[in-house]
N, C-alpha and C positions, 0 to 999 in steps of 0.2 A: 130797628135794631139789625145789623147786617149779621151776613151767615159768621163770619170771622169772630163778630164781637160775641154770637151766641156761643161759638165753640170755645173761647177762652172763657167765659162767663159758667161754661158747663165744668168746663177744667178746672176754674178755681173751686166749684162746689162740690165737684166728686172726690176731689184730693188723690185721683188716681197716680196721678202724675208726681206726687210728692212722696206718696207712698212708694213708688218705684224708685224716688231716689235716694228715700231712705235705705231701701234696701240693699241698693247698688254700694251707698256710703258704707253701710254697715259691713258688707262682704269685702270691701278695701280695707277698711280698719281692721278686720280679721286676718287679712292675709298679708298686711304689710311688713311683719318681721320675718315672712317667710318667704317673699316675692323678691325679683332680683333688685337690687339696689339700684343699678342703671338698668333701663329694659336692653333685653337680648335681641339680637337682629332680626329675628322675626316678628317679634313686637315692634319694634321699629318698622318693619316692612307693612305692618297693618295699617300704618298713618297713611299709605297710599289709598286707603278707602275712603279717604275726605275727599280728594282730589275728584271731583264732580262737580260739572255744572249746576247751577243756581236754579232747581226746578221751578216751574211755573206758577204753581198753587200750592197753598199752604198743606201741610202733611200733618199727621197725630202730634202732639206732644210727646206722646211716650215710644214712638218712633226715633225721634230725635235724642232723647234720655239713652233708648238703646243702643243706637249707634254710638254715641259718645263714650258710654261704659266698654262696650265690646270693644273697642279700638283704641280709646283714649285712655282707659285705667291701665293697661297693660304698659303703654308708653310712656307713665311719668317715672319721675324719679323717687325714690321712696325718701324724701327727707324727713318726713314725721316718724321713720322707723329708728332704729338705734344704732346703725352702722353707715352711716351717710357721713362721711370726715370731711369732705371736700372742700367746698366753699364756705364760709360761716353762715350758715343758712338756719340753724335752730331748728326747733321740734314743734311740736303745738301741745300747749297744755289744755287738755280735755274740756274745762270749763269754758275756754275761750273760745274752740272750737262750736260750741253748742251755742255759746251765746252771739257767733258771727252769724250762724245759720238763722236764728230770731232776728239779728238786727237788719238782716238781709232781706227779711221779709218786711221789717220797718221801711226798706230801702230810703233811708233820712239822708237828705242832701245837709252837709253840715256847715255849709257857709254862714249863715245867718241864726241868731237865737230864733228868727221869725221861723227858719223853715226847718230846726228842729230843737226844741227846747232841751229834751234830751241828752243832745249830742253836746249843747253848750254848758250845760250842768256839768256832765261827766268829763267836761275838758277842763272845768275850773276846779272839777275834785283831783284830778290825775295832776294838774299841775302841782297843787298845793302837796300832794304825796311825793312827787318827784324831788321837789326842792328839800324836802324832810329825808329822803332817800338819799340824795345826794350832799345832804348839807351845803346848799347853795343859798345864796341872799336873799332874803324875803321880799326885794324888789323883782325878783328873776320873775318874767311871763316865759308861757310856752306856747310853740306853735305845734301842730299834728298834722305829718306831711306822711309822705310815701316811703321814704326812707332817709338813710343819711345822706347821700348824694342831694337830694332836695333840702335837707337841713342844712348841709354845709353850705349851698347857694344863698339859703335865707338868711344864715350868721353872717354869710360874708357879705352880703347885700347891707346888711344892717350895720357893718364894721366900715364899709366903703362909703356909706351915706355921713355916720359919724364922724371919722377921719377928716372928711373933707370939710364937713361943717366946723369943725375945729381949725380948719384951716381958711375959714373964710367962704367957702365955697357950697352953693346949694345944688348939688347934685340933681335932683328932682325939678329942678327949675333951667338949670344949664346945661346939664348932660355932661358929657365926660370931655369934650373937646375944649380945649384950654385949661382944665380942671389942674390943679395942683397936683405934683407925682407924688404919688401913694409908695412906701417902699414894701413889698412884701418879701417876706423871710420863711424859708420853710429851709427843713433837712433833706436829704436825698432819701430817705425813706417816706416822703408825704404819701399818702394814698393817691391813686389815678382818679378818683373822684372828685378829690381835691384838686387836682391839676385843669379837670374837665371843668371845674365851678370857675374856675379862675377866668377860664378864656372865655366863658361864657357871660363873665362881668365886664369882660373887656380889657381884662389884663392875659397877656400872651405868656406863654411858659418862659419866653426870654427875658422877661422883668421882674423874675425872681431870683432874690439875693439866697444863691443855695449854701448853706452849711454842712460842713461833714457829720456823718453819722457814725456813731462807735458799731462795734461788732455784731451787738444785738439789736441794730435799727433806732438807735437812740440819739437824740440832739446832743451834740457833745458842747456844753455850754461853755466853756473857756474857747471855742470859737465862733461865740456869737459876736457879731460887730456891734458898735458903737449905735444903740437906736436912739430915736426920739419920737416925737407925738406923730409923724406921717406914718409911723412902723404898723404892719398887721403881720403877727407872727403865727404860724400854722404849727401847733402840736399835736401828738396823737398820744391818745390811751387803748393799746393795743395794736401793735403792727401787725399787718395783715400774714408776716412770715412766722416772726418768730414771738408775737404777744407782748413785747416788750413797751414800757410805759414811759415817756419824757420827764424829765425831772420839772415838772410845771411848779413847784414851791419855789425853786431857785427863780427862774425864768419871768414867773408872773410877777415877783419883784421887781425885777429889774425891768421889766414893762409898765409896771404901772407908777413907778417913779417919776418916769417920763410922759405918762399918758399914751403909751402906745396900747393895741388891741391884742387880746390874744383870744384866740379860737381853737377849742381842742375837738377834734375829728375823735370822737369817741365810741362809735359804731356798736362793737362789741365789750369793749375793754372797759366803758364808764362804768358799767354794772358792778365792777370790783368793789366800787365805792360801797355797796351794800353787803359788802361781805366784811365781817368782823377780822376775819382771819388774812383778807387780802386787801384791806384799806389802806394799808401802809401804799400800796403802788398808786394810789390817786391824790397820796398829799398835795395838798396845794390848788387843786382842779377850784375851790370858790373863790379864788383870785382871779380868775379869767373872766373874759368880758362874753363868750358865746361859747356853748356847747351842744355837740349833734349825739345823737345816740338812737340807737334802733331798738323797737321792742320784740320784732321777728328773729332776733338774733339770740342774743344770750336770755332773755326774760320768753321765748318761745310763744309770743302771741302768734296768732295766723299772719298771713301776709295779707298788706302791706301795713306797717306801722313802725312810722318814724318820727323822732321829736326834736325840735330845735330849741333851745333855751337861751334867754338872753338877758344879762342883768339892767341894759338899757331899754325900757319900754318905748320912750320917744323916738330913740332911733331907728327901733326896732317896727314899729307901726307905720314911720314914714318911710322905711324902705320897701316897705310890703303893700304901701297904699292902695286901694281902690276907689274911686271916684263915680258916681252914677247917678241921674235924678230918680232910678227907678230904686236904687239901692235902699232899706228901709232900716237904718238902725233900731237898735233897743238900747235901753238902759242895764241890759245882761250882757254877758258876754257875746260878742259877737266873731267866731272863728277865724272868719276872713282877715280879721285886722293882723293874724297873726301867721299867716302862711300868703304865698304867692297866688292861691287858687279862689274862685269863689265859687266853683261848684265843686264840692268833695264830698269825699266818703267820709264818715262818721266813724274815724278809727279810733277815738277814744273810748268806743264802746267795750271792744275787745280787749284794751289795755285796761281799763279799769277794772273789769271782772278778774282778768289775770292777777293783777296786784290785789284784787279784795280777797280772792281764792287763796291766795299764796300766804299772804301778809309779811311782814318783813321779815320774820323766823323763816319764812318757806322761800322767800328769794335769795336770803343768806345761805340756805341749804343748797337750793340748786346751783348757784355760784359755784360755792366749794366742791360740791360733787363735780363740776368739770372739769376742776382742777386735780380735783384727787385721780379721775381716771385719765386725764393727760400724765399724770406723776406715775400711775401705772403702767401705761403704754411706754413711757420713758424707760423705766428700769426693765421692762419685758423685751423693749426691742435692742438695748444694749445687751442683755444677757445673751441673745444670740450674735451677733458682731454687728449691730447697726451703729451707725454713729448719728450721734443727736447733736446737732450742730447749734442749739440754742441754750438758754438757761430757761427752763419750763417754770416760768413765774404765775401763767395763766391756763390757758386752755389750749395753746398752740404747741405741736411739735414738730420739729423740722428735722427731717431723717435722712440719711445719703448711705449707698452702700460704699465700698471699696474703689470703686470707680466711678464716672458717670455714666459708663455703660450699664454695668450692673443694676444703679440706680434706675436710670430708664425700663431696664428688663423688669424688675421686680414692679415698679409701677405699672408697666402695661399688664403684668402677669394680673394683678390683684384688680386694676380695672375691669379688665375682660372677666374675672371670675364670677361678678353678679354679686358675690359675697359681702361685700362692702366697696365702699367708693370713695379714693384719695385723690387729691388734686397734687400736679407737678407746678415746680416753681424754680427759679435760677436764686441762688443766695453765694453774694460772693465770687461770681463767677463760675460757679459748681450746680450739676445739676440735682435737684432736691425734693424730697416728698414733702408736702405741707399737709400735715392734721389737724383736724380743728374739732375739738369735742364740745358740743355746742346743743346736743338734744337729753332733754330728760329721760328720755327712753333709753340712752345708751345705760350698759348695765356692766359689772364686771364680767361676766361671760361674754359680751359682746367685745371687750376690749381682748379678753384671753384667747377669744377664737381670731381677732385680729392678728395679733402676734403668732399665733400658728401658720395662719394665712402668707403674713412674712416671712418665716421658717420655711414653708414649703416653695415659696418665691424663690428664696435665696437658694436655694438646693436643684433649681431647674438648670 
């Protein structure tokens, strides 16, 4: 055994470095609600301590961990606290964080049953639970990926395979050169990740037939052109700015009559289906062909956790197929059949833990609480003179001042305060402040403090 092996064996045996990590992690957890939501300039400057040449010899593990904690922890963004309202990033349910620590020690490669029976089983269970929560067709299958960007890629790859097959073309054998033309229909508020996905699949943005959106960012159904079996329609559950939901029921009925494919990008919004009070927003989603959703947003699992669900298993598996003499399939679930990856993290472990812990009522309660906090914020900001530009149907609040200049000044003041963090955006050619409520940690008092901060910013 060489010196380095001896060193690592001793580190595993002594557990000192793991005790050190636990201590640092607990320190971070205890301070997350009072730390700057976005790092201060001085803490960002501390990142220069990582600008060093790689040393020749190995060093003590404890030294590595201390450096990372000393200069890395202060330079993190406090997503897991209660006052990060920027991008829809979600918090972390404590049990899922604990389970992630445990599964990191397991270090399971989730591609095959033979590389991780536990991941295979929990993917199977999560698939069943998700179909139940979202009330999807029983034939639906799920793949567990890094996030909705990859979920969209997987779903649209399945759509491409099936639509071309319906037109007599095998894209796996023949490729895209000479393939029949598919019609891509999307409205003007389609998410950036969908545009990126289409280009990765060989469909440039110029190939999209754009459909107008209404003042909430919903597809205008009456502007939908005549569609046929060559059509792929892209709908949205939760507009990134307004939180609005498309009319799935009507559009899916139209599409299903002619054999078109409907894909729903529901990164954070699809979870509205799990709430008794908000499920009206997702009426008709079960009629679609594929659905993309994140666990790490609304459900508050740790990063990364995305899910692609498809009601056509054959198309799904063929679009994401993997071949190789060395690949050993089993009679159990082999996860690589349902994702683009062969080597992949066993994400279903934390997803299972989160859903098991919360149960249906807990998921419902968390989802509706985000909505209630958003409505509280809407009411408070209106009372102090801000304009709310969207119908707050879910967890998004779109705010503007009396002018673009005031909006930008308020945003800058709040972002520099360290007390909370909000994102800027543009809506109907106006500068806006985009607020996303998506952490279980966000309390009534967090919202009241945020309203007070807006009030201070307005008076500056």
